[in-house]
DRENMAR-216730 format. One line per 5 residues: number of its first residue (from 1); their letters; for each residue x negated, y, z of N, C-alpha, C. Coordinates in steps of 0.1 Angstrom, whole numbers. Layout:
NUM) a) X:Y:Z:X:Y:Z:X:Y:Z  ...
END
This chain:
1) mvyrv) -284:69:-116:-291:64:-118:-284:46:-122  -278:42:-113:-272:32:-112:-262:30:-124  -255:41:-129:-243:38:-139:-257:40:-151  -263:46:-150:-268:42:-164:-276:32:-165  -279:22:-158:-287:11:-156:-278:1:-158
6) igega) -261:4:-156:-250:-4:-161:-250:-1:-176  -245:11:-177:-244:14:-192:-256:8:-201  -268:5:-198:-281:4:-208:-280:-14:-204  -276:-19:-193:-279:-33:-191:-270:-40:-202  -258:-33:-199:-243:-37:-209:-249:-41:-224
11) mvlhl) -256:-29:-231:-260:-24:-241:-268:-34:-247  -280:-37:-236:-284:-52:-240:-280:-64:-241  -274:-67:-229:-264:-77:-228:-254:-81:-242  -252:-68:-249:-242:-70:-262:-253:-72:-275  -263:-69:-277:-275:-69:-283:-275:-83:-282
16) vflay) -276:-94:-271:-281:-104:-271:-268:-113:-273  -260:-109:-271:-246:-121:-277:-244:-117:-291  -247:-107:-296:-242:-109:-315:-254:-114:-317  -271:-117:-312:-280:-121:-317:-279:-138:-314  -271:-143:-305:-266:-153:-301:-255:-157:-310
21) valgg) -248:-148:-316:-237:-154:-323:-241:-157:-336  -252:-146:-342:-258:-154:-356:-265:-162:-351  -273:-163:-345:-284:-177:-343:-283:-187:-336  -273:-185:-328:-276:-192:-315:-271:-208:-321  -267:-212:-332:-267:-226:-333:-276:-232:-337
26) fpawr) -290:-225:-346:-302:-231:-347:-305:-235:-334  -308:-233:-322:-315:-243:-311:-306:-255:-314  -293:-256:-315:-287:-270:-314:-297:-284:-322  -300:-270:-329:-310:-285:-339:-318:-294:-335  -323:-287:-324:-332:-294:-314:-326:-299:-301
31) wprlf) -320:-288:-293:-315:-296:-278:-297:-295:-287  -294:-305:-291:-277:-307:-294:-268:-303:-286  -270:-302:-272:-255:-300:-264:-258:-283:-264  -266:-275:-270:-265:-267:-270:-253:-259:-282  -247:-269:-290:-240:-266:-299:-224:-262:-291
36) wphla) -221:-269:-278:-206:-263:-275:-207:-247:-271  -216:-246:-258:-218:-231:-259:-217:-221:-270  -225:-226:-279:-226:-216:-290:-209:-215:-300  -204:-228:-296:-191:-227:-308:-179:-223:-297  -178:-220:-284:-176:-213:-277:-176:-198:-280
41) ialyg) -188:-194:-278:-193:-179:-278:-189:-175:-292  -195:-184:-304:-191:-183:-316:-173:-179:-318  -165:-187:-315:-152:-184:-317:-146:-173:-307  -152:-166:-297:-150:-159:-291:-152:-144:-298  -164:-144:-307:-170:-129:-314:-157:-133:-326
46) lgitv) -156:-145:-329:-145:-142:-343:-133:-137:-337  -129:-142:-323:-117:-134:-322:-117:-122:-317  -128:-114:-318:-129:-101:-318:-129:-96:-332  -137:-104:-339:-137:-95:-353:-125:-98:-361  -118:-109:-359:-106:-114:-367:-94:-108:-362
51) igwqc) -92:-111:-349:-79:-108:-338:-79:-94:-334  -89:-87:-331:-94:-76:-326:-93:-74:-311  -93:-88:-300:-101:-85:-286:-107:-80:-286  -107:-74:-278:-117:-62:-268:-128:-69:-259  -138:-66:-263:-153:-74:-257:-152:-61:-242
56) plthv) -155:-71:-231:-157:-68:-219:-169:-61:-218  -181:-64:-230:-190:-56:-225:-189:-41:-228  -181:-43:-240:-178:-27:-245:-175:-15:-233  -168:-25:-228:-154:-13:-215:-170:-6:-207  -176:-19:-198:-188:-20:-192:-200:-9:-197
61) edwgr) -203:-9:-205:-214:-1:-213:-205:15:-211  -192:15:-215:-186:31:-217:-184:35:-205  -182:28:-198:-177:31:-178:-194:36:-173  -201:27:-178:-211:31:-173:-217:46:-173  -220:47:-191:-224:56:-197:-216:69:-190
66) rnagq) -204:69:-191:-190:82:-188:-196:83:-171  -201:75:-169:-204:77:-149:-216:85:-150  -225:81:-159:-240:86:-156:-240:101:-162  -223:105:-166:-231:119:-174:-231:120:-190  -232:109:-197:-233:107:-208:-223:105:-219
71) aglpp) -227:103:-231:-210:104:-239:-211:88:-237  -197:83:-241:-192:71:-233:-196:65:-254  -191:54:-255:-188:50:-266:-176:54:-278  -177:48:-290:-163:57:-299:-152:48:-296  -142:55:-302:-135:41:-300:-135:25:-308
76) egfia) -140:29:-317:-144:18:-327:-155:8:-320  -160:10:-310:-169:1:-300:-182:2:-305  -190:-9:-300:-203:-13:-303:-212:-11:-317  -202:-23:-320:-208:-25:-334:-209:-13:-348  -196:-5:-341:-196:8:-352:-206:23:-349
81) hyltg) -208:20:-334:-215:27:-324:-237:26:-331  -236:12:-329:-249:10:-330:-258:2:-340  -245:-5:-350:-251:-11:-359:-246:-9:-376  -231:-6:-375:-231:4:-388:-231:14:-390  -238:21:-400:-243:30:-406:-258:29:-399
86) viypa) -263:20:-392:-277:21:-385:-282:10:-393  -278:-1:-391:-288:-16:-394:-281:-18:-410  -269:-14:-409:-266:-17:-424:-255:-4:-432  -250:-3:-440:-246:9:-445:-231:5:-440  -220:16:-438:-210:12:-437:-202:3:-450
91) ehllt) -205:5:-461:-197:2:-470:-200:-13:-469  -209:-17:-460:-213:-29:-464:-209:-39:-445  -198:-37:-438:-199:-37:-424:-188:-54:-429  -181:-58:-445:-177:-70:-444:-192:-80:-453  -195:-72:-459:-209:-83:-463:-216:-84:-452
96) aqllv) -221:-81:-442:-228:-80:-428:-219:-93:-422  -206:-94:-419:-196:-101:-412:-200:-113:-418  -196:-112:-433:-197:-127:-438:-214:-135:-438  -221:-128:-435:-238:-129:-436:-241:-135:-422  -232:-132:-409:-231:-138:-399:-222:-150:-400
101) alsva) -213:-152:-408:-203:-161:-409:-211:-174:-414  -218:-174:-427:-226:-179:-433:-240:-185:-424  -247:-176:-417:-259:-185:-405:-253:-193:-395  -234:-191:-390:-233:-200:-384:-231:-210:-386  -224:-209:-403:-217:-221:-407:-233:-233:-414
106) vswvg) -243:-226:-414:-257:-233:-421:-259:-235:-404  -261:-229:-394:-268:-238:-382:-256:-251:-380  -245:-249:-382:-239:-259:-376:-238:-271:-386  -238:-269:-399:-241:-281:-410:-253:-287:-406  -264:-280:-400:-279:-288:-400:-277:-294:-384
111) alylh) -272:-286:-378:-269:-296:-362:-260:-306:-364  -248:-307:-374:-243:-319:-377:-250:-332:-385  -258:-326:-394:-267:-334:-403:-276:-338:-392  -287:-334:-384:-295:-337:-374:-290:-346:-365  -279:-343:-363:-272:-354:-353:-266:-365:-355
116) rqrkr) -262:-367:-369:-260:-376:-376:-273:-390:-379  -282:-379:-382:-294:-386:-384:-302:-391:-372  -301:-386:-361:-301:-394:-345:-298:-409:-348  -285:-406:-348:-273:-414:-347:-278:-429:-353  -276:-425:-366:-284:-435:-372:-291:-445:-367
121) penaa) -291:-460:-371:-300:-471:-364:-311:-469:-372  -324:-474:-362:-337:-469:-371:-337:-482:-383  -337:-493:-386:-334:-501:-396:-325:-496:-409  -313:-486:-409:-306:-486:-419:-314:-472:-426  -320:-476:-435:-326:-465:-442:-320:-462:-455
END
């Protein structure tokens, strides 16, 4: 039972991590200090995607599921198992990655714009 909770918990954290990578820059529009944690997480997500770093959550989920007597994750990992072919067709993986990158870029440009607007003196219009 404990191993299953570990596996399921890692899966939920993974989904939260991915949502934060894709959308976490938008809260920085309201709370500018949130930009820096999002920068770190987005760069880590980029490293996982481009360089092929292993995500520790994948290992934790796989370990928990196997110890609970369930099938572990495939060698391709979390995204291939839960998202590719389920949320979007496998042939559109690059499109999905580019849309996430676009979301991050838009959120950062918006955060920079709003930050500059706040820094501008009141009488300089």
